[in-house]
C-alpha angles and dihedrals in degrees: 000000000000092000115105126189118219120171088347092300122116121238134178126211115235131205092278092053091254121143111235123189113242091234087066095050122090116243091236089057090050091049092048090050092051092048094051094046092047095050093042089052092052091047093052090048090052091046090056091049091051090048091052090046090055092047092048092046092051091048093050092048091049090050090050092051089052090049091050091049091054089069087068095041093246139111129221114224130198128017116348114216150119095067139120127221120197131198114240093260090045091232092117132043139176122209124200118195131180115210113196123209108227130195138164132241128214092291088077088071089051089053091049091052091053091046090052089052089053091050092051090052092048096049090094089058093053098232091164094149091059091048090054092050092050095046090050091050093055095042117109129230126236090281091054094251127138119236103248095197093054092050092050089045090066088071089066093061110106101228118153100206124122095218091047091051089049089052091051090053089051089054091051092047092048093055113111131185105220099173147334140222129204124222124198116196127181127203139185137187134190095233140010089260097041128105120270118253121201116239093221124204093181110120093210095057097061 
């Protein structure tokens, strides 16, 4: 509640943290305030229910995977993800995906130094297109972060050069997994041959 009682008189706090007596507040402002607080309260309650639904869903899927593994007298350890479960009629499916957060340690700078050395040696051969690709890969975004996918994409370039290959190994060795996040997506379709439709729980998409 934003209503505060001081000397048995009701006050409301405004946007500048000032206490304003309710007698000095227009009824439309009071009504607007009540509407916003009521809807925000309902939204927060719904948010908690969705959070619990996700937690319960993840726990039930994990328990099912363990149950399925028991048929083969084995146990699955660690995080369970990147799988799809279908209903018996295949009209419904649940996908679980694990997205890992990747970053690089100081060895990335070592790799960049070797790559620069390669570029200097190749200047005479006018490989300007490769230089552009590499410079783009090591450029940072507005938040000062390096694009991980572009860096890792350099390893797909077919360049038969010992120093380059050494640099690619340094990139691989510098790669660190600093966290992960699981995503659970649910789909339905009208028939076994029909297109999949996402069962969205995103408030903005309704």
